[in-house]
MIBADO-765853 format. One line per field, with one value per residue: x, y, z of N, C-alpha, C in turn; residue number from 1. Coordinates in pm, whole numbers. Example, Ala and Ser with C-alpha at 12.3 -4.5 7.8 and 13.67 -1.06 7.14 Angstrom:
BEGIN
n_u <- c(1319	1285)
n_v <- c(-569	-225)
n_w <- c(780	708)
ca_u <- c(1230	1367)
ca_v <- c(-450	-106)
ca_w <- c(780	714)
c_u <- c(1320	1290)
c_v <- c(-330	3)
c_w <- c(780	787)
nr <- c(1	2)
This chain:
BEGIN
n_u <- c(2750	3025	3209	3277	3025	2833	2825	2894	2578	2490	2573	2392	2163	2167	2163	1930	1744	1790	1754	1459	1366	1447	1246	1030	982	1077	837	542	675	729	541	363	381	479	771	979	1012	1317	1486	1649	1792	1924	2095	2137	2318	2249	2335	2575	2556	2657	2489	2301	2494	2558	2358	2216	2466	2379	2203	2053	1982	1755	1662	1429	1254	953	849	842	664	443	328	340	147	-102	-88	-209	-458	-595	-629	-420	-158	133	491	740	691	895	1242	1516	1759	1965	2232	2567	2607	2604	2716	2672	2438	2157	2022	1879	1511	1314	1202	1010	782	787	735	973	1189	1093	1200	1415	1528	1421	1602	1916	1856	1818	2062	2245	2122	2203	2508	2481	2419	2623	2836	2826	2882	2634	2352	2177	1903	1522	1415	1539	1587	1626	1747	1758	1876	1766	1830	1659	1571	1704	1556	1263	1076	1029	1171	915	909	991	831	907	809	901	1186	1182	1286	1306	1323	1348	1282	1367	1382	1623	1570	1502	1234	1095	1108	896	730	896	897	626	622	884	811	504	671	799	528	497	670	587	362	165	-87	-131	-363	-427	-497	-326	-276	-372	-306	-505	-721	-827	-1164	-1353	-1112	-860	-926	-941	-1133	-1412	-1646	-1701	-1903	-2016	-1835	-1642	-1406	-1165	-993	-766	-499	-489	-289	-148	-317	-198	-255	-415	-785	-962	-1145	-1382	-1183	-959	-639	-402	-92	-22	155	276	350	178	-76	-176	-339	-338	-569	-838	-790	-550	-432	-510	-352	-92	-98	-156	-392)
n_v <- c(2685	2424	2236	1989	1933	1967	1813	1564	1528	1531	1253	1102	1170	1058	771	749	801	565	415	434	398	119	1	54	-106	-324	-413	-507	-787	-887	-882	-1061	-1288	-1499	-1622	-1686	-1405	-1250	-1222	-1051	-1101	-902	-992	-786	-660	-532	-439	-402	-681	-960	-1188	-1125	-1117	-1369	-1489	-1349	-1459	-1714	-1725	-1840	-1936	-2084	-2023	-1855	-2003	-2045	-1835	-1788	-2070	-1981	-1734	-1925	-2082	-1899	-1834	-2024	-2068	-1827	-1930	-1920	-2089	-2106	-2245	-2171	-1875	-1674	-1672	-1694	-1531	-1506	-1278	-1256	-1142	-818	-530	-253	-25	76	430	594	613	870	1087	1282	1298	1513	1537	1651	1574	1271	1283	1312	1101	876	928	908	612	432	498	380	139	34	87	-125	-366	-424	-465	-755	-1047	-1114	-1212	-969	-847	-828	-730	-601	-657	-529	-627	-542	-655	-685	-733	-837	-789	-563	-357	-267	-141	-161	46	213	-15	-10	-71	15	70	167	146	-122	-174	-288	-185	-360	-386	-612	-933	-1055	-1307	-1672	-1727	-1554	-1543	-1648	-1419	-1240	-1301	-1262	-961	-910	-1032	-886	-594	-682	-770	-446	-365	-445	-385	-383	-225	-86	-149	-109	140	373	580	336	121	-41	-349	-186	-260	-328	-474	-501	-692	-1049	-1267	-1111	-1176	-1367	-1436	-1455	-1153	-1086	-1267	-1252	-1503	-1521	-1312	-1040	-1009	-719	-568	-639	-734	-962	-869	-895	-747	-470	-273	-415	-542	-812	-953	-1130	-1462	-1617	-1688	-1865	-1818	-1631	-1467	-1402	-1119	-1073	-800	-724	-938	-845	-602	-715	-872	-1126	-1214)
n_w <- c(-262	-236	-483	-448	-232	-433	-617	-465	-402	-668	-781	-531	-616	-870	-787	-670	-872	-1038	-863	-787	-1123	-1133	-934	-1063	-1343	-1238	-1065	-1198	-1279	-1027	-848	-1035	-972	-1057	-1035	-788	-551	-451	-181	42	402	662	881	1201	1422	1680	1987	2243	2403	2471	2451	2224	2061	2028	1948	1690	1503	1535	1315	1024	718	738	936	905	756	815	701	435	378	515	291	73	161	237	-35	-196	-42	-190	-376	-593	-755	-616	-610	-479	-318	-209	-318	14	106	387	479	622	974	1095	1208	1153	1140	983	812	1025	1106	1100	1376	1385	1124	903	558	454	646	544	322	290	458	314	83	191	272	82	-100	136	144	-132	-119	71	-35	-222	-92	-104	-286	-488	-673	-730	-539	-560	-239	4	327	694	963	1309	1590	1928	2315	2471	2752	2796	2654	2625	2483	2182	1858	1601	1341	964	635	268	-57	-263	-380	-222	59	358	754	1032	1359	1586	1873	2029	2094	2107	2203	2081	1836	1656	1635	1595	1279	1179	1203	1014	805	766	707	486	290	268	116	-142	-191	-6	220	511	778	1013	1300	1371	1613	1803	1723	1691	1490	1196	1119	818	684	778	982	1012	995	911	881	1102	1353	1653	1623	1800	2014	1765	1601	1452	1344	1065	821	765	944	1151	1477	1672	1706	1982	2073	2001	2082	2207	2131	2053	2059	1758	1783	1671	1292	1263	1329	1141	875	506	437	153	90	138	-33	-273	-307	-328	-564	-532	-544)
ca_u <- c(2783	3104	3212	3235	2902	2756	2909	2810	2410	2437	2568	2314	2001	2204	2161	1838	1707	1792	1652	1304	1367	1426	1138	930	1026	1021	744	477	725	747	366	254	427	508	913	1000	1110	1436	1464	1777	1778	2054	2076	2238	2348	2161	2366	2679	2555	2693	2382	2248	2597	2591	2185	2253	2564	2328	2031	2089	1874	1654	1564	1301	1160	831	801	824	585	284	299	312	-2	-233	-162	-310	-573	-663	-612	-273	-61	288	589	828	676	1021	1395	1517	1899	2071	2362	2656	2592	2633	2736	2642	2295	2058	1972	1789	1434	1288	1063	917	775	740	788	1155	1253	1094	1240	1582	1568	1433	1747	1983	1817	1845	2198	2246	2077	2246	2627	2510	2388	2733	2942	2831	2899	2562	2249	2060	1762	1438	1337	1592	1496	1742	1649	1808	1800	1803	1836	1494	1646	1760	1522	1110	1011	1153	1146	897	936	879	868	894	769	948	1329	1193	1358	1251	1380	1273	1345	1333	1373	1754	1533	1403	1112	1022	1151	763	645	997	874	544	697	882	679	426	721	790	456	446	741	579	237	51	-83	-162	-495	-500	-550	-206	-337	-425	-279	-616	-685	-958	-1261	-1366	-1025	-805	-1005	-870	-1255	-1488	-1774	-1755	-2059	-2026	-1737	-1499	-1298	-1087	-888	-602	-462	-517	-133	-136	-387	-98	-309	-592	-877	-1013	-1261	-1370	-1094	-822	-590	-301	16	15	270	382	251	58	-178	-177	-347	-361	-709	-851	-768	-410	-374	-515	-288	24	-111	-184	-615)
ca_v <- c(2526	2382	2160	1883	1934	1941	1645	1457	1572	1492	1121	1099	1166	980	625	775	810	447	292	433	310	-43	-31	82	-168	-433	-399	-643	-861	-937	-927	-1156	-1411	-1628	-1632	-1637	-1270	-1291	-1183	-1085	-1098	-857	-967	-659	-666	-425	-367	-458	-733	-1052	-1323	-1040	-1117	-1471	-1546	-1284	-1513	-1839	-1710	-1921	-1948	-2205	-1971	-1744	-2073	-2014	-1673	-1907	-2162	-1882	-1744	-2056	-2200	-1816	-1792	-2111	-2028	-1763	-1952	-1921	-2193	-2102	-2294	-2139	-1715	-1634	-1685	-1600	-1598	-1430	-1261	-1264	-1045	-715	-408	-121	15	133	579	599	696	1037	1068	1424	1275	1576	1517	1694	1437	1162	1276	1298	947	817	917	825	490	370	497	278	10	15	12	-256	-452	-404	-556	-899	-1117	-1224	-1178	-834	-899	-778	-694	-599	-647	-502	-682	-536	-710	-637	-800	-772	-773	-443	-305	-304	-127	-164	107	122	-115	41	-77	106	-5	258	97	-261	-198	-267	-189	-389	-396	-750	-915	-1168	-1440	-1751	-1775	-1447	-1578	-1584	-1277	-1131	-1319	-1191	-866	-879	-1046	-706	-504	-742	-728	-302	-334	-539	-273	-388	-90	-87	-198	-59	235	409	569	304	-30	-158	-341	-156	-350	-540	-544	-560	-832	-1168	-1325	-982	-1243	-1409	-1418	-1292	-1098	-1105	-1260	-1349	-1631	-1493	-1159	-988	-939	-596	-535	-654	-780	-991	-842	-961	-672	-351	-151	-453	-644	-860	-933	-1294	-1532	-1678	-1679	-1982	-1748	-1476	-1521	-1280	-1077	-1081	-680	-742	-984	-804	-518	-772	-952	-1262	-1250)
ca_w <- c(-226	-285	-603	-330	-169	-598	-712	-417	-453	-826	-730	-472	-700	-965	-752	-633	-985	-1047	-733	-862	-1243	-1138	-860	-1172	-1384	-1195	-959	-1254	-1251	-885	-810	-1051	-872	-1165	-1046	-678	-495	-406	-133	146	489	721	1056	1274	1588	1766	2102	2288	2467	2452	2429	2129	1935	1984	1879	1559	1463	1495	1194	864	594	770	1071	852	670	822	616	281	412	494	182	-9	228	169	-166	-244	1	-259	-563	-652	-729	-618	-569	-422	-320	-198	-243	125	178	469	509	758	1069	1095	1338	1117	1121	849	844	1171	1058	1215	1457	1311	1000	871	464	407	672	543	181	325	484	212	28	241	310	-67	-112	242	89	-265	-67	117	-145	-325	-60	-135	-466	-513	-724	-673	-460	-540	-168	133	473	770	1096	1457	1684	2050	2375	2579	2908	2803	2567	2693	2379	2038	1798	1520	1170	827	511	204	-198	-363	-343	-149	152	557	876	1120	1521	1685	1999	2012	2197	2061	2278	2032	1658	1567	1630	1493	1207	1175	1190	966	700	773	629	368	169	265	-15	-229	-205	67	282	676	843	1167	1317	1438	1698	1922	1650	1661	1347	1136	1032	821	586	899	1074	966	1022	927	901	1220	1396	1679	1542	1844	1992	1679	1619	1390	1299	924	855	764	1046	1242	1563	1669	1777	2105	2051	1928	2158	2236	2034	2085	1894	1724	1873	1528	1188	1252	1399	1052	737	443	385	36	7	110	-86	-427	-310	-371	-651	-479	-532)
c_u <- c(2913	3100	3157	3065	2815	2734	2828	2667	2406	2461	2448	2195	2038	2157	2011	1738	1730	1731	1522	1312	1346	1322	979	955	1027	905	638	549	747	597	256	278	460	670	903	1080	1172	1460	1582	1725	1894	2053	2230	2210	2313	2236	2494	2638	2585	2639	2304	2331	2570	2414	2208	2339	2496	2200	2137	1985	1681	1597	1418	1239	1002	777	719	703	408	240	291	143	-92	-216	-234	-458	-659	-650	-523	-169	84	396	617	798	799	1152	1463	1681	1923	2217	2417	2617	2697	2639	2681	2484	2260	2089	1868	1626	1338	1183	984	914	676	815	903	1243	1240	1146	1422	1694	1549	1571	1817	1951	1871	1978	2235	2262	2153	2390	2614	2525	2538	2845	2906	2800	2771	2440	2216	1960	1649	1400	1511	1584	1608	1696	1779	1812	1902	1794	1737	1489	1680	1682	1370	1020	1094	1066	1066	969	886	965	821	932	877	1114	1321	1293	1266	1337	1314	1392	1226	1407	1503	1717	1455	1243	991	1035	1015	722	719	926	763	533	745	839	548	528	741	706	414	518	702	418	128	33	-157	-314	-543	-459	-432	-171	-372	-360	-412	-621	-852	-1039	-1347	-1187	-898	-839	-963	-1030	-1354	-1608	-1820	-1876	-2024	-1880	-1584	-1525	-1258	-1015	-749	-627	-489	-317	-100	-230	-287	-164	-452	-660	-923	-1148	-1286	-1252	-955	-805	-505	-250	0	138	365	294	150	-62	-239	-278	-355	-520	-662	-781	-627	-355	-412	-422	-129	-21	-126	-321	-626)
c_v <- c(2506	2259	2048	1865	1905	1824	1517	1402	1490	1296	1079	1025	1118	825	643	729	669	305	303	416	156	-75	-41	-37	-268	-506	-496	-760	-954	-1015	-994	-1302	-1544	-1672	-1599	-1490	-1291	-1194	-1123	-987	-1001	-880	-857	-638	-538	-344	-465	-636	-897	-1207	-1231	-1107	-1269	-1512	-1465	-1427	-1613	-1844	-1754	-1911	-1997	-2095	-1866	-1857	-2079	-1910	-1773	-1998	-2093	-1836	-1798	-2045	-2067	-1811	-1883	-2113	-1913	-1788	-1965	-1982	-2179	-2175	-2285	-1957	-1633	-1689	-1627	-1688	-1460	-1427	-1296	-1148	-916	-595	-227	-142	131	334	570	715	806	1011	1174	1382	1404	1545	1552	1593	1295	1118	1217	1169	867	760	825	673	393	395	418	160	-51	4	-75	-353	-514	-505	-726	-925	-1203	-1173	-1079	-917	-765	-706	-708	-557	-623	-543	-678	-535	-711	-733	-741	-716	-642	-311	-348	-298	-87	-5	112	74	-1	-79	13	12	67	203	-89	-228	-174	-290	-276	-441	-496	-785	-1070	-1292	-1517	-1757	-1645	-1438	-1587	-1510	-1235	-1153	-1248	-1006	-808	-934	-946	-654	-590	-688	-572	-295	-376	-450	-291	-275	-141	-102	-214	69	280	458	457	118	-152	-177	-258	-255	-292	-607	-568	-667	-981	-1265	-1212	-1052	-1360	-1355	-1500	-1206	-1111	-1183	-1312	-1447	-1619	-1357	-1183	-956	-814	-534	-572	-734	-869	-962	-922	-850	-567	-241	-254	-558	-726	-902	-1109	-1346	-1607	-1675	-1791	-1898	-1645	-1492	-1346	-1230	-1099	-928	-696	-817	-963	-701	-551	-853	-1122	-1315	-1203)
c_w <- c(-299	-417	-535	-306	-369	-650	-612	-349	-550	-799	-638	-552	-813	-903	-717	-765	-1041	-966	-799	-998	-1222	-1068	-932	-1248	-1383	-1130	-1020	-1240	-1138	-834	-894	-1036	-959	-1165	-862	-619	-443	-292	25	273	577	837	1139	1421	1643	1903	2108	2400	2397	2321	2270	1999	1900	1957	1711	1488	1453	1399	1106	789	638	881	1009	733	663	727	420	314	423	399	95	-23	174	34	-240	-160	-77	-394	-664	-598	-717	-557	-475	-439	-309	-222	-123	125	283	474	607	847	1072	1217	1272	1071	1014	941	990	1116	1170	1278	1405	1173	919	667	391	493	680	398	196	370	411	80	64	256	198	-101	8	187	-3	-209	-35	28	-258	-245	-67	-277	-480	-565	-684	-616	-486	-372	-37	254	585	894	1179	1518	1803	2184	2469	2698	2908	2755	2533	2513	2232	1948	1656	1404	1033	720	397	46	-250	-295	-281	-61	263	652	945	1255	1621	1820	1979	2082	2103	2064	2146	1889	1590	1563	1573	1346	1131	1155	1082	774	627	682	511	281	213	111	-117	-244	-163	196	416	748	963	1192	1451	1582	1872	1893	1682	1527	1310	1080	895	746	685	1028	971	940	989	942	994	1287	1579	1602	1607	1956	1863	1699	1586	1395	1135	988	851	854	1219	1372	1572	1748	1880	2109	2078	1984	2224	2162	2111	1984	1906	1756	1730	1393	1122	1265	1330	949	657	405	239	-14	67	-17	-291	-454	-358	-485	-655	-480	-709)
nr <- c(1	2	3	4	5	6	7	8	9	10	11	12	13	14	15	16	17	18	19	20	21	22	23	24	25	26	27	28	29	30	31	32	33	34	35	36	37	38	39	40	41	42	43	44	45	46	47	48	49	50	51	52	53	54	55	56	57	58	59	60	61	62	63	64	65	66	67	68	69	70	71	72	73	74	75	76	77	78	79	80	81	82	83	84	85	86	87	88	89	90	91	92	93	94	95	96	97	98	99	100	101	102	103	104	105	106	107	108	109	110	111	112	113	114	115	116	117	118	119	120	121	122	123	124	125	126	127	128	129	130	131	132	133	134	135	136	137	138	139	140	141	142	143	144	145	146	147	148	149	150	151	152	153	154	155	156	157	158	159	160	161	162	163	164	165	166	167	168	169	170	171	172	173	174	175	176	177	178	179	180	181	182	183	184	185	186	187	188	189	190	191	192	193	194	195	196	197	198	199	200	201	202	203	204	205	206	207	208	209	210	211	212	213	214	215	216	217	218	219	220	221	222	223	224	225	226	227	228	229	230	231	232	233	234	235	236	237	238	239	240	241	242	243	244	245	246	247	248	249	250	251	252	253	254	255	256	257)
């Protein structure tokens, strides 16, 4: 192995150790909700379509304001009086994409991707003359007329980073924010509450109102269940965060209950 490669790997491991230690030290502070969680959203232009570029360039801090209102409302519903749950800032648009999430989810591939992602997000953070964020969410926007099915989004607690694939259309803004909030809560410790093979919410924790009689159809979605359960075999995506709640188990996982 060459000296250059040894030095490169050593630097990567040093950065990784720094990120892991930072996550471990700051996690209790973040999930006690005594201060706002600093969230930076990085809008990324995902294709060469002019409409996509125009949409992304129109995004500002207010674009995601419903996320803050949703988290505040749900915290209050769970008995936590939180003034501002998150402090959200949006960076300038970018064409640079994060490392691709591996389709083959074996442990080695995931570990290598995780290392590369943490280094990439660390380098991206250093490009901005701002305070260090608690969470970084990279949102890659695509033209819905060209892409019918998006790649899966992901949120990682270790490193507190998320990658969201979203549609560059104003009518999809509410649905995009549901996905972004879902991945944001992953970075804070929330777990999925749906069946991966079917995307069907799991009873009871993935159901918004598990005590409803009759149980189906549900009116809202549990944020980590992801969908509004219409029957044991059928569920639909919520249109916006007004159609979503944070269930008790999720609230407990992120320190909100």
